[in-house]
Backbone as XML, in Angstrom:
<?xml version="1.0"?>
<chain id="A" units="angstrom">
  <residue number="1" name="MET">
    <atom name="N" x="-54.455" y="-37.326" z="-30.237"/>
    <atom name="CA" x="-54.544" y="-38.369" z="-29.221"/>
    <atom name="C" x="-55.444" y="-37.947" z="-28.066"/>
  </residue>
  <residue number="2" name="SER">
    <atom name="N" x="-55.482" y="-36.669" z="-27.745"/>
    <atom name="CA" x="-56.295" y="-36.216" z="-26.617"/>
    <atom name="C" x="-57.784" y="-36.443" z="-26.880"/>
  </residue>
  <residue number="3" name="TYR">
    <atom name="N" x="-58.192" y="-36.471" z="-28.158"/>
    <atom name="CA" x="-59.586" y="-36.750" z="-28.499"/>
    <atom name="C" x="-59.978" y="-38.147" z="-28.015"/>
  </residue>
  <residue number="4" name="PHE">
    <atom name="N" x="-59.108" y="-39.123" z="-28.255"/>
    <atom name="CA" x="-59.394" y="-40.492" z="-27.837"/>
    <atom name="C" x="-59.335" y="-40.625" z="-26.322"/>
  </residue>
  <residue number="5" name="LYS">
    <atom name="N" x="-58.377" y="-39.957" z="-25.699"/>
    <atom name="CA" x="-58.269" y="-40.008" z="-24.244"/>
    <atom name="C" x="-59.532" y="-39.436" z="-23.603"/>
  </residue>
  <residue number="6" name="LYS">
    <atom name="N" x="-60.044" y="-38.335" z="-24.135"/>
    <atom name="CA" x="-61.274" y="-37.736" z="-23.601"/>
    <atom name="C" x="-62.465" y="-38.671" z="-23.794"/>
  </residue>
  <residue number="7" name="ALA">
    <atom name="N" x="-62.526" y="-39.325" z="-24.959"/>
    <atom name="CA" x="-63.615" y="-40.270" z="-25.214"/>
    <atom name="C" x="-63.590" y="-41.413" z="-24.209"/>
  </residue>
  <residue number="8" name="ILE">
    <atom name="N" x="-62.391" y="-41.929" z="-23.907"/>
    <atom name="CA" x="-62.255" y="-43.010" z="-22.936"/>
    <atom name="C" x="-62.617" y="-42.522" z="-21.540"/>
  </residue>
  <residue number="9" name="GLU">
    <atom name="N" x="-62.166" y="-41.338" z="-21.166"/>
    <atom name="CA" x="-62.490" y="-40.788" z="-19.852"/>
    <atom name="C" x="-63.992" y="-40.563" z="-19.705"/>
  </residue>
  <residue number="10" name="ASP">
    <atom name="N" x="-64.662" y="-40.102" z="-20.768"/>
    <atom name="CA" x="-66.112" y="-39.908" z="-20.725"/>
    <atom name="C" x="-66.845" y="-41.229" z="-20.548"/>
  </residue>
  <residue number="11" name="MET">
    <atom name="N" x="-66.379" y="-42.264" z="-21.247"/>
    <atom name="CA" x="-67.002" y="-43.584" z="-21.096"/>
    <atom name="C" x="-66.766" y="-44.129" z="-19.691"/>
  </residue>
  <residue number="12" name="ALA">
    <atom name="N" x="-65.562" y="-43.962" z="-19.176"/>
    <atom name="CA" x="-65.257" y="-44.436" z="-17.823"/>
    <atom name="C" x="-66.104" y="-43.691" z="-16.788"/>
  </residue>
  <residue number="13" name="ALA">
    <atom name="N" x="-66.354" y="-42.410" z="-17.012"/>
    <atom name="CA" x="-67.190" y="-41.640" z="-16.093"/>
    <atom name="C" x="-68.625" y="-42.155" z="-16.087"/>
  </residue>
  <residue number="14" name="ASP">
    <atom name="N" x="-69.044" y="-42.792" z="-17.175"/>
    <atom name="CA" x="-70.377" y="-43.394" z="-17.256"/>
    <atom name="C" x="-70.358" y="-44.854" z="-16.846"/>
  </residue>
  <residue number="15" name="SER">
    <atom name="N" x="-69.305" y="-45.275" z="-16.144"/>
    <atom name="CA" x="-69.141" y="-46.650" z="-15.639"/>
    <atom name="C" x="-69.062" y="-47.685" z="-16.758"/>
  </residue>
  <residue number="16" name="LEU">
    <atom name="N" x="-68.461" y="-47.321" z="-17.860"/>
    <atom name="CA" x="-68.273" y="-48.264" z="-18.954"/>
    <atom name="C" x="-66.846" y="-48.792" z="-18.932"/>
  </residue>
  <residue number="17" name="ARG">
    <atom name="N" x="-66.683" y="-50.066" z="-19.231"/>
    <atom name="CA" x="-65.365" y="-50.664" z="-19.392"/>
    <atom name="C" x="-64.931" y="-50.404" z="-20.822"/>
  </residue>
  <residue number="18" name="CYS">
    <atom name="N" x="-63.757" y="-49.871" z="-21.018"/>
    <atom name="CA" x="-63.303" y="-49.489" z="-22.353"/>
    <atom name="C" x="-62.358" y="-50.531" z="-22.940"/>
  </residue>
  <residue number="19" name="ILE">
    <atom name="N" x="-62.595" y="-50.830" z="-24.202"/>
    <atom name="CA" x="-61.755" y="-51.768" z="-24.930"/>
    <atom name="C" x="-61.373" y="-51.108" z="-26.251"/>
  </residue>
  <residue number="20" name="ALA">
    <atom name="N" x="-60.107" y="-51.147" z="-26.590"/>
    <atom name="CA" x="-59.643" y="-50.624" z="-27.871"/>
    <atom name="C" x="-59.317" y="-51.808" z="-28.776"/>
  </residue>
  <residue number="21" name="ILE">
    <atom name="N" x="-59.697" y="-51.691" z="-30.030"/>
    <atom name="CA" x="-59.395" y="-52.722" z="-31.018"/>
    <atom name="C" x="-58.481" y="-52.100" z="-32.062"/>
  </residue>
  <residue number="22" name="ALA">
    <atom name="N" x="-57.354" y="-52.748" z="-32.285"/>
    <atom name="CA" x="-56.369" y="-52.227" z="-33.230"/>
    <atom name="C" x="-55.764" y="-53.388" z="-34.011"/>
  </residue>
  <residue number="23" name="PHE">
    <atom name="N" x="-55.102" y="-53.045" z="-35.100"/>
    <atom name="CA" x="-54.418" y="-54.077" z="-35.869"/>
    <atom name="C" x="-53.067" y="-53.556" z="-36.336"/>
  </residue>
  <residue number="24" name="ARG">
    <atom name="N" x="-52.262" y="-54.491" z="-36.753"/>
    <atom name="CA" x="-50.939" y="-54.174" z="-37.289"/>
    <atom name="C" x="-50.606" y="-55.227" z="-38.326"/>
  </residue>
  <residue number="25" name="SER">
    <atom name="N" x="-50.117" y="-54.805" z="-39.455"/>
    <atom name="CA" x="-49.671" y="-55.756" z="-40.470"/>
    <atom name="C" x="-48.390" y="-56.422" z="-39.975"/>
  </residue>
  <residue number="26" name="PHE">
    <atom name="N" x="-48.289" y="-57.723" z="-40.210"/>
    <atom name="CA" x="-47.122" y="-58.467" z="-39.768"/>
    <atom name="C" x="-46.907" y="-59.627" z="-40.728"/>
  </residue>
  <residue number="27" name="GLU">
    <atom name="N" x="-45.689" y="-59.815" z="-41.142"/>
    <atom name="CA" x="-45.372" y="-60.886" z="-42.072"/>
    <atom name="C" x="-45.431" y="-62.233" z="-41.353"/>
  </residue>
  <residue number="28" name="MET">
    <atom name="N" x="-46.162" y="-63.174" z="-41.897"/>
    <atom name="CA" x="-46.335" y="-64.487" z="-41.266"/>
    <atom name="C" x="-45.015" y="-65.231" z="-41.094"/>
  </residue>
  <residue number="29" name="GLU">
    <atom name="N" x="-44.068" y="-65.008" z="-41.985"/>
    <atom name="CA" x="-42.790" y="-65.718" z="-41.844"/>
    <atom name="C" x="-41.994" y="-65.216" z="-40.641"/>
  </residue>
  <residue number="30" name="ASN">
    <atom name="N" x="-42.375" y="-64.063" z="-40.074"/>
    <atom name="CA" x="-41.705" y="-63.538" z="-38.880"/>
    <atom name="C" x="-42.364" y="-63.994" z="-37.579"/>
  </residue>
  <residue number="31" name="VAL">
    <atom name="N" x="-43.493" y="-64.683" z="-37.686"/>
    <atom name="CA" x="-44.189" y="-65.178" z="-36.496"/>
    <atom name="C" x="-43.596" y="-66.517" z="-36.110"/>
  </residue>
  <residue number="32" name="PRO">
    <atom name="N" x="-43.110" y="-66.652" z="-34.872"/>
    <atom name="CA" x="-42.518" y="-67.930" z="-34.454"/>
    <atom name="C" x="-43.572" y="-69.030" z="-34.333"/>
  </residue>
  <residue number="33" name="THR">
    <atom name="N" x="-43.119" y="-70.254" z="-34.367"/>
    <atom name="CA" x="-44.019" y="-71.400" z="-34.228"/>
    <atom name="C" x="-43.519" y="-72.297" z="-33.107"/>
  </residue>
  <residue number="34" name="GLY">
    <atom name="N" x="-44.328" y="-73.221" z="-32.720"/>
    <atom name="CA" x="-43.943" y="-74.196" z="-31.699"/>
    <atom name="C" x="-43.686" y="-73.561" z="-30.347"/>
  </residue>
  <residue number="35" name="GLU">
    <atom name="N" x="-42.619" y="-73.999" z="-29.698"/>
    <atom name="CA" x="-42.289" y="-73.527" z="-28.352"/>
    <atom name="C" x="-41.899" y="-72.057" z="-28.330"/>
  </residue>
  <residue number="36" name="GLU">
    <atom name="N" x="-41.337" y="-71.558" z="-29.427"/>
    <atom name="CA" x="-40.958" y="-70.143" z="-29.488"/>
    <atom name="C" x="-42.184" y="-69.241" z="-29.331"/>
  </residue>
  <residue number="37" name="LEU">
    <atom name="N" x="-43.315" y="-69.703" z="-29.819"/>
    <atom name="CA" x="-44.548" y="-68.906" z="-29.772"/>
    <atom name="C" x="-44.996" y="-68.628" z="-28.342"/>
  </residue>
  <residue number="38" name="ALA">
    <atom name="N" x="-44.740" y="-69.551" z="-27.425"/>
    <atom name="CA" x="-45.149" y="-69.373" z="-26.029"/>
    <atom name="C" x="-44.409" y="-68.215" z="-25.361"/>
  </residue>
  <residue number="39" name="HIS">
    <atom name="N" x="-43.204" y="-67.896" z="-25.833"/>
    <atom name="CA" x="-42.398" y="-66.833" z="-25.227"/>
    <atom name="C" x="-42.358" y="-65.562" z="-26.066"/>
  </residue>
  <residue number="40" name="TRP">
    <atom name="N" x="-43.116" y="-65.540" z="-27.148"/>
    <atom name="CA" x="-43.125" y="-64.397" z="-28.052"/>
    <atom name="C" x="-44.211" y="-63.425" z="-27.638"/>
  </residue>
  <residue number="41" name="SER">
    <atom name="N" x="-43.925" y="-62.144" z="-27.666"/>
    <atom name="CA" x="-44.967" y="-61.157" z="-27.388"/>
    <atom name="C" x="-45.262" y="-60.371" z="-28.658"/>
  </residue>
  <residue number="42" name="LEU">
    <atom name="N" x="-46.519" y="-60.071" z="-28.833"/>
    <atom name="CA" x="-46.948" y="-59.342" z="-30.020"/>
    <atom name="C" x="-46.327" y="-57.958" z="-30.057"/>
  </residue>
  <residue number="43" name="PRO">
    <atom name="N" x="-45.949" y="-57.484" z="-31.216"/>
    <atom name="CA" x="-45.414" y="-56.124" z="-31.334"/>
    <atom name="C" x="-46.484" y="-55.104" z="-30.956"/>
  </residue>
  <residue number="44" name="GLU">
    <atom name="N" x="-46.092" y="-54.053" z="-30.254"/>
    <atom name="CA" x="-47.046" y="-53.048" z="-29.794"/>
    <atom name="C" x="-46.863" y="-51.705" z="-30.493"/>
  </residue>
  <residue number="45" name="ASP">
    <atom name="N" x="-46.033" y="-51.654" z="-31.515"/>
    <atom name="CA" x="-45.838" y="-50.394" z="-32.226"/>
    <atom name="C" x="-46.546" y="-50.444" z="-33.585"/>
  </residue>
  <residue number="46" name="ASP">
    <atom name="N" x="-46.721" y="-49.296" z="-34.191"/>
    <atom name="CA" x="-47.339" y="-49.177" z="-35.513"/>
    <atom name="C" x="-48.745" y="-49.761" z="-35.572"/>
  </residue>
  <residue number="47" name="LEU">
    <atom name="N" x="-49.516" y="-49.586" z="-34.502"/>
    <atom name="CA" x="-50.893" y="-50.081" z="-34.481"/>
    <atom name="C" x="-51.826" y="-49.067" z="-35.120"/>
  </residue>
  <residue number="48" name="SER">
    <atom name="N" x="-52.859" y="-49.558" z="-35.787"/>
    <atom name="CA" x="-53.910" y="-48.707" z="-36.343"/>
    <atom name="C" x="-55.178" y="-48.950" z="-35.546"/>
  </residue>
  <residue number="49" name="LEU">
    <atom name="N" x="-55.716" y="-47.886" z="-34.950"/>
    <atom name="CA" x="-56.920" y="-47.997" z="-34.126"/>
    <atom name="C" x="-58.138" y="-48.223" z="-35.002"/>
  </residue>
  <residue number="50" name="LEU">
    <atom name="N" x="-58.906" y="-49.258" z="-34.689"/>
    <atom name="CA" x="-60.134" y="-49.546" z="-35.413"/>
    <atom name="C" x="-61.358" y="-49.057" z="-34.657"/>
  </residue>
  <residue number="51" name="ALA">
    <atom name="N" x="-61.355" y="-49.240" z="-33.330"/>
    <atom name="CA" x="-62.535" y="-48.867" z="-32.551"/>
    <atom name="C" x="-62.191" y="-48.758" z="-31.080"/>
  </residue>
  <residue number="52" name="ILE">
    <atom name="N" x="-62.964" y="-47.950" z="-30.382"/>
    <atom name="CA" x="-62.961" y="-47.914" z="-28.921"/>
    <atom name="C" x="-64.387" y="-48.235" z="-28.515"/>
  </residue>
  <residue number="53" name="ILE">
    <atom name="N" x="-64.530" y="-49.261" z="-27.709"/>
    <atom name="CA" x="-65.850" y="-49.755" z="-27.332"/>
    <atom name="C" x="-66.041" y="-49.578" z="-25.837"/>
  </residue>
  <residue number="54" name="GLY">
    <atom name="N" x="-67.216" y="-49.117" z="-25.435"/>
    <atom name="CA" x="-67.572" y="-49.013" z="-24.022"/>
    <atom name="C" x="-68.568" y="-50.094" z="-23.675"/>
  </residue>
  <residue number="55" name="LEU">
    <atom name="N" x="-68.224" y="-50.966" z="-22.734"/>
    <atom name="CA" x="-69.106" y="-52.064" z="-22.319"/>
    <atom name="C" x="-69.710" y="-51.761" z="-20.960"/>
  </residue>
  <residue number="56" name="LYS">
    <atom name="N" x="-71.005" y="-51.927" z="-20.852"/>
    <atom name="CA" x="-71.689" y="-51.755" z="-19.576"/>
    <atom name="C" x="-71.698" y="-53.101" z="-18.876"/>
  </residue>
  <residue number="57" name="VAL">
    <atom name="N" x="-71.153" y="-53.147" z="-17.672"/>
    <atom name="CA" x="-71.123" y="-54.385" z="-16.900"/>
    <atom name="C" x="-72.418" y="-54.449" z="-16.093"/>
  </residue>
  <residue number="58" name="ILE">
    <atom name="N" x="-73.194" y="-55.475" z="-16.345"/>
    <atom name="CA" x="-74.464" y="-55.645" z="-15.634"/>
    <atom name="C" x="-74.336" y="-56.866" z="-14.739"/>
  </residue>
  <residue number="59" name="PHE">
    <atom name="N" x="-74.457" y="-56.637" z="-13.450"/>
    <atom name="CA" x="-74.349" y="-57.719" z="-12.483"/>
    <atom name="C" x="-75.696" y="-58.399" z="-12.308"/>
  </residue>
  <residue number="60" name="PRO">
    <atom name="N" x="-75.705" y="-59.701" z="-12.005"/>
    <atom name="CA" x="-76.960" y="-60.398" z="-11.751"/>
    <atom name="C" x="-77.709" y="-59.762" z="-10.576"/>
  </residue>
  <residue number="61" name="LEU">
    <atom name="N" x="-79.020" y="-59.887" z="-10.591"/>
    <atom name="CA" x="-79.864" y="-59.282" z="-9.567"/>
    <atom name="C" x="-79.453" y="-59.715" z="-8.159"/>
  </residue>
  <residue number="62" name="GLU">
    <atom name="N" x="-79.055" y="-60.969" z="-7.976"/>
    <atom name="CA" x="-78.673" y="-61.454" z="-6.649"/>
    <atom name="C" x="-77.489" y="-60.668" z="-6.095"/>
  </residue>
  <residue number="63" name="ILE">
    <atom name="N" x="-76.544" y="-60.345" z="-6.950"/>
    <atom name="CA" x="-75.368" y="-59.593" z="-6.503"/>
    <atom name="C" x="-75.761" y="-58.162" z="-6.173"/>
  </residue>
  <residue number="64" name="ARG">
    <atom name="N" x="-76.594" y="-57.555" z="-7.032"/>
    <atom name="CA" x="-77.009" y="-56.171" z="-6.781"/>
    <atom name="C" x="-77.804" y="-56.067" z="-5.481"/>
  </residue>
  <residue number="65" name="LEU">
    <atom name="N" x="-78.629" y="-57.051" z="-5.189"/>
    <atom name="CA" x="-79.423" y="-57.020" z="-3.961"/>
    <atom name="C" x="-78.567" y="-57.236" z="-2.720"/>
  </residue>
  <residue number="66" name="SER">
    <atom name="N" x="-77.431" y="-57.916" z="-2.873"/>
    <atom name="CA" x="-76.578" y="-58.184" z="-1.718"/>
    <atom name="C" x="-75.733" y="-56.973" z="-1.336"/>
  </residue>
  <residue number="67" name="TRP">
    <atom name="N" x="-75.632" y="-55.995" z="-2.209"/>
    <atom name="CA" x="-74.860" y="-54.793" z="-1.894"/>
    <atom name="C" x="-75.657" y="-53.911" z="-0.959"/>
  </residue>
  <residue number="68" name="SER">
    <atom name="N" x="-74.987" y="-53.389" z="0.011"/>
    <atom name="CA" x="-75.642" y="-52.505" z="0.968"/>
    <atom name="C" x="-74.887" y="-51.192" z="1.025"/>
  </residue>
  <residue number="69" name="CYS">
    <atom name="N" x="-75.637" y="-50.099" z="1.086"/>
    <atom name="CA" x="-75.009" y="-48.776" z="1.189"/>
    <atom name="C" x="-74.791" y="-48.372" z="2.643"/>
  </residue>
  <residue number="70" name="GLU">
    <atom name="N" x="-75.285" y="-49.175" z="3.546"/>
    <atom name="CA" x="-75.124" y="-48.851" z="4.951"/>
    <atom name="C" x="-73.774" y="-49.351" z="5.449"/>
  </residue>
  <residue number="71" name="PRO">
    <atom name="N" x="-73.064" y="-48.526" z="6.211"/>
    <atom name="CA" x="-71.762" y="-48.970" z="6.724"/>
    <atom name="C" x="-71.914" y="-50.121" z="7.722"/>
  </residue>
  <residue number="72" name="THR">
    <atom name="N" x="-70.957" y="-51.019" z="7.700"/>
    <atom name="CA" x="-70.946" y="-52.128" z="8.651"/>
    <atom name="C" x="-69.584" y="-52.186" z="9.306"/>
  </residue>
  <residue number="73" name="ASN">
    <atom name="N" x="-69.487" y="-52.965" z="10.355"/>
    <atom name="CA" x="-68.214" y="-53.149" z="11.042"/>
    <atom name="C" x="-67.507" y="-54.411" z="10.576"/>
  </residue>
  <residue number="74" name="GLU">
    <atom name="N" x="-68.025" y="-55.031" z="9.516"/>
    <atom name="CA" x="-67.419" y="-56.251" z="9.016"/>
    <atom name="C" x="-66.107" y="-55.938" z="8.328"/>
  </residue>
  <residue number="75" name="ARG">
    <atom name="N" x="-65.169" y="-56.842" z="8.505"/>
    <atom name="CA" x="-63.859" y="-56.687" z="7.880"/>
    <atom name="C" x="-63.744" y="-57.656" z="6.707"/>
  </residue>
  <residue number="76" name="VAL">
    <atom name="N" x="-63.221" y="-57.149" z="5.622"/>
    <atom name="CA" x="-63.031" y="-57.996" z="4.442"/>
    <atom name="C" x="-61.536" y="-58.193" z="4.254"/>
  </residue>
  <residue number="77" name="ASP">
    <atom name="N" x="-61.091" y="-59.444" z="4.337"/>
    <atom name="CA" x="-59.681" y="-59.761" z="4.112"/>
    <atom name="C" x="-59.509" y="-60.208" z="2.670"/>
  </residue>
  <residue number="78" name="ARG">
    <atom name="N" x="-58.458" y="-59.726" z="2.051"/>
    <atom name="CA" x="-58.209" y="-60.114" z="0.658"/>
    <atom name="C" x="-57.045" y="-61.043" z="0.597"/>
  </residue>
</chain>
């Protein structure tokens, strides 16, 4: 497991967003339908890892140009 954790940490250090893709076999007759499906959560155990993907987020030029490295006294409320 530490191999995958290191791979994710290396990608994050390169400013990549990490996504893991996995699957799990599940019997269709055990999957709820209708209203039950809205409250059902997918099982998170017994997953098989297929891939770890690193995505580079590229912001539009207008956003990159609006960023300033100079400190300001402006306050940002969230």
